[in-house]
Backbone bond lengths (Angstrom), bond angles and torsions (degrees), N, CA, C in turn:
res aa  C-N    CA-C-N  psi(-1)  N-CA   C-N-CA  omega(-1)  CA-C   N-CA-C  phi
1 M - - - 1.444 - - 1.526 108.27 -
2 K 1.300 115.18 137.25 1.461 119.59 178.80 1.525 109.97 -75.63
3 M 1.333 115.26 146.81 1.454 121.18 -179.75 1.536 110.45 -57.71
4 T 1.327 117.37 -37.06 1.469 120.62 179.50 1.526 111.33 -66.47
5 Q 1.338 117.49 -32.54 1.465 120.70 177.49 1.531 110.43 -65.68
6 L 1.332 115.78 -42.74 1.464 119.37 178.47 1.527 109.90 -63.08
7 D 1.309 116.99 -42.73 1.464 121.11 179.85 1.530 110.42 -59.10
8 K 1.327 117.72 -45.02 1.465 121.53 178.37 1.521 111.33 -66.36
9 W 1.341 116.57 -37.79 1.462 121.72 179.05 1.533 109.67 -62.09
10 L 1.322 116.31 -45.09 1.455 120.58 -177.19 1.528 112.77 -69.38
11 H 1.335 116.97 -34.56 1.455 120.15 -171.84 1.524 114.47 -108.95
12 G 1.311 117.57 7.12 1.461 121.15 179.30 1.518 111.96 -81.64
13 Y 1.330 115.03 179.58 1.463 121.48 177.36 1.527 109.02 -70.07
14 H 1.341 116.94 137.74 1.462 121.15 -178.30 1.519 110.93 -133.68
15 K 1.318 114.86 145.97 1.460 121.43 173.50 1.530 108.81 -74.06
16 D 1.320 116.38 168.67 1.464 120.78 179.16 1.522 112.32 -62.63
17 S 1.328 117.62 -26.49 1.466 122.08 -178.40 1.527 112.89 -84.19
18 Y 1.333 117.35 5.54 1.472 122.47 -176.66 1.522 112.09 -60.49
19 Q 1.329 115.20 136.52 1.454 122.10 171.79 1.524 107.20 -122.23
20 S 1.315 116.01 133.82 1.460 120.10 179.85 1.522 110.25 -61.49
21 P 1.325 117.14 148.46 1.473 119.10 177.15 1.518 110.35 -64.96
22 K 1.309 116.07 147.84 1.456 121.44 178.17 1.524 107.86 -85.67
23 V 1.333 116.12 118.02 1.461 122.50 -176.34 1.521 108.93 -105.39
24 F 1.340 114.99 135.33 1.457 121.12 -179.33 1.520 110.79 -120.40
25 V 1.320 115.23 143.62 1.459 122.85 171.91 1.522 104.73 -107.24
26 I 1.332 115.44 123.60 1.466 119.99 -175.58 1.513 108.68 -118.90
27 S 1.307 115.73 128.84 1.458 121.09 179.59 1.517 109.79 -85.54
28 C 1.321 115.80 138.35 1.458 120.34 174.03 1.517 109.03 -74.87
29 S 1.315 117.59 166.90 1.458 121.79 -172.17 1.528 113.84 -62.05
30 D 1.328 118.10 -30.21 1.463 119.00 -178.75 1.536 112.63 -91.99
31 L 1.329 117.96 4.44 1.459 124.85 177.30 1.522 114.19 60.53
32 S 1.313 118.10 16.34 1.461 119.94 179.68 1.523 112.18 -100.21
33 Q 1.320 117.94 -8.47 1.457 121.09 179.67 1.523 109.57 -142.41
34 Y 1.318 114.00 155.54 1.458 121.22 179.18 1.524 109.40 -127.98
35 L 1.315 115.99 144.72 1.464 123.09 176.30 1.522 108.76 -113.90
36 L 1.320 115.88 154.05 1.459 121.26 172.30 1.517 108.29 -107.41
37 A 1.330 115.30 141.28 1.459 120.61 177.00 1.519 108.43 -141.63
38 V 1.324 115.57 153.79 1.460 122.46 179.57 1.523 107.92 -121.86
39 E 1.327 115.93 136.71 1.459 119.98 175.82 1.523 108.13 -77.48
40 Y 1.318 115.80 120.50 1.457 121.84 -179.80 1.520 107.76 -136.82
41 K 1.325 116.22 118.34 1.464 122.70 -176.90 1.520 111.26 54.17
42 H 1.328 115.92 45.54 1.464 124.97 176.34 1.528 113.54 64.52
43 K 1.327 117.34 21.09 1.463 122.28 174.87 1.520 108.09 -130.22
44 L 1.324 115.88 150.74 1.459 119.83 176.59 1.516 109.76 -88.29
45 E 1.332 115.56 126.11 1.463 122.65 177.93 1.523 107.60 -110.81
46 P 1.330 118.73 119.79 1.463 119.26 178.01 1.526 110.33 -67.28
47 L 1.327 116.12 144.39 1.459 120.47 175.83 1.517 108.76 -79.00
48 K 1.329 115.86 135.82 1.466 120.85 -174.72 1.519 111.09 -129.81
49 V 1.319 114.63 151.80 1.455 123.50 168.82 1.520 105.61 -128.04
50 D 1.333 116.50 126.01 1.464 122.20 -176.48 1.526 111.49 54.79
51 D 1.336 116.67 42.44 1.471 124.40 178.09 1.526 114.44 62.84
52 E 1.316 117.60 17.32 1.470 122.17 176.43 1.524 108.80 -119.04
53 P 1.341 117.81 134.43 1.467 119.64 177.08 1.527 110.29 -58.98
54 V 1.325 115.32 141.38 1.452 121.25 179.79 1.529 108.91 -85.27
55 H 1.326 116.16 126.76 1.463 122.21 178.13 1.520 109.94 -109.48
56 F 1.322 115.89 144.80 1.457 122.01 176.52 1.521 108.25 -124.83
57 E 1.335 116.04 144.72 1.458 120.40 -175.43 1.527 113.47 -86.91
58 S 1.331 117.91 -11.73 1.467 119.69 179.54 1.529 109.92 -153.73
59 L 1.326 114.86 161.20 1.459 120.07 176.42 1.525 110.93 -66.84
60 E 1.320 117.13 -33.38 1.462 120.26 178.01 1.525 110.90 -62.28
61 R 1.315 116.69 -41.10 1.473 121.03 178.70 1.530 110.32 -65.97
62 V 1.331 116.97 -38.46 1.468 121.75 176.63 1.523 109.61 -62.13
63 K 1.333 117.39 -46.69 1.457 121.50 -179.84 1.523 111.00 -61.14
64 E 1.326 117.33 -40.04 1.467 121.12 177.56 1.527 110.74 -60.08
65 E 1.329 116.47 -44.66 1.467 120.70 -179.14 1.529 110.92 -66.75
66 L 1.319 117.47 -42.11 1.462 120.86 179.28 1.526 110.98 -63.96
67 T 1.317 116.73 -40.12 1.463 120.90 177.25 1.521 110.19 -64.64
68 R 1.332 117.27 -42.21 1.462 121.84 178.61 1.530 110.91 -60.41
69 L 1.340 116.23 -39.32 1.462 121.16 179.71 1.530 112.74 -73.74
70 G 1.323 116.79 -17.63 1.459 120.03 -178.25 1.514 113.96 90.74
71 V 1.326 117.25 17.37 1.466 121.35 177.84 1.524 107.95 -72.57
72 E 1.313 116.49 129.87 1.464 120.77 -178.05 1.522 113.05 -92.40
73 R 1.326 116.77 -25.61 1.468 120.61 -176.42 1.518 108.70 -146.65
74 A 1.345 115.99 135.98 1.461 121.30 176.67 1.528 108.26 -142.54
75 Y 1.319 114.83 161.28 1.460 120.50 -176.50 1.523 110.12 -126.86
76 L 1.317 115.33 135.41 1.461 121.60 173.98 1.511 106.63 -89.00
77 R 1.330 117.28 120.32 1.461 121.76 179.99 1.519 108.10 -92.61
78 L 1.320 115.51 114.40 1.454 122.64 179.48 1.520 108.47 -103.50
79 H 1.320 115.93 119.97 1.462 120.51 -179.18 1.521 110.10 -85.77
80 N 1.316 115.53 146.17 1.451 122.32 177.40 1.528 108.31 -71.33
81 A 1.319 117.24 121.18 1.464 121.28 -177.37 1.524 111.97 -62.55
82 Y 1.326 117.60 -24.13 1.459 120.10 -176.44 1.519 113.23 -81.65
83 D 1.339 118.17 -12.15 1.466 118.07 -179.05 1.523 111.30 -68.60
84 E 1.347 118.40 -20.15 1.467 120.72 175.23 1.527 111.30 -70.96
85 C 1.332 116.22 -22.57 1.463 120.71 -178.20 1.524 111.95 -92.56
86 G 1.312 116.96 2.82 1.453 119.80 176.07 1.508 115.01 94.08
87 S 1.325 117.81 2.32 1.452 120.33 178.01 1.526 108.92 -74.24
88 V 1.315 116.80 129.02 1.455 120.59 -179.78 1.528 111.66 -112.56
89 D 1.326 117.16 8.66 1.461 120.86 178.28 1.521 109.09 -76.46
90 G 1.313 116.31 128.35 1.454 120.43 177.15 1.511 112.68 82.51
91 P 1.336 115.67 178.69 1.468 119.89 -177.69 1.524 112.08 -70.61
92 M 1.322 116.35 152.03 1.465 120.84 -179.79 1.523 110.93 -83.93
93 Y 1.343 117.91 -14.45 1.454 120.91 178.28 1.520 109.92 -156.88
94 H 1.327 115.06 164.57 1.451 122.98 174.66 1.521 107.79 -129.40
95 D 1.313 116.09 139.96 1.462 120.77 176.25 1.518 108.61 -105.45
96 V 1.336 115.17 127.43 1.462 121.70 179.72 1.517 107.20 -118.44
97 E 1.340 116.89 127.38 1.455 119.68 -179.47 1.521 110.45 -69.51
98 L 1.331 115.85 132.90 1.459 122.51 177.83 1.516 109.63 -89.07
99 S 1.293 116.26 143.20 1.456 120.98 173.40 1.523 107.99 -84.84
100 L 1.329 117.31 119.48 1.452 122.11 179.54 1.522 111.94 -106.72
101 A 1.334 116.20 7.13 1.462 120.07 -178.56 1.522 109.66 -66.72
102 T 1.328 115.09 135.37 1.465 120.07 176.06 1.511 108.70 -96.54
103 H 1.304 116.16 142.53 1.485 121.10 -177.23 1.497 110.08 -103.81
């Protein structure tokens, strides 16, 4: 999903039954970059600019961007380190709600 599409989705006209999109922050395998994704039709769509996924160098930078976009709630998706070793016991990831409140 393009970043501009998310912006229009968040700030467009909504019915009373509107629910904000579920936004996820996903860490890359080396933990040096973060991606943003939006749940759309039960699938995660990475946010893109010019058809390239947007990368952030820190969680603080991600929070700044989410606040700028007007996102009220986002989740950090933490993957189970053991799923790379073939273990299928338990969930493959955990979602932790991020605090986006500015002080």
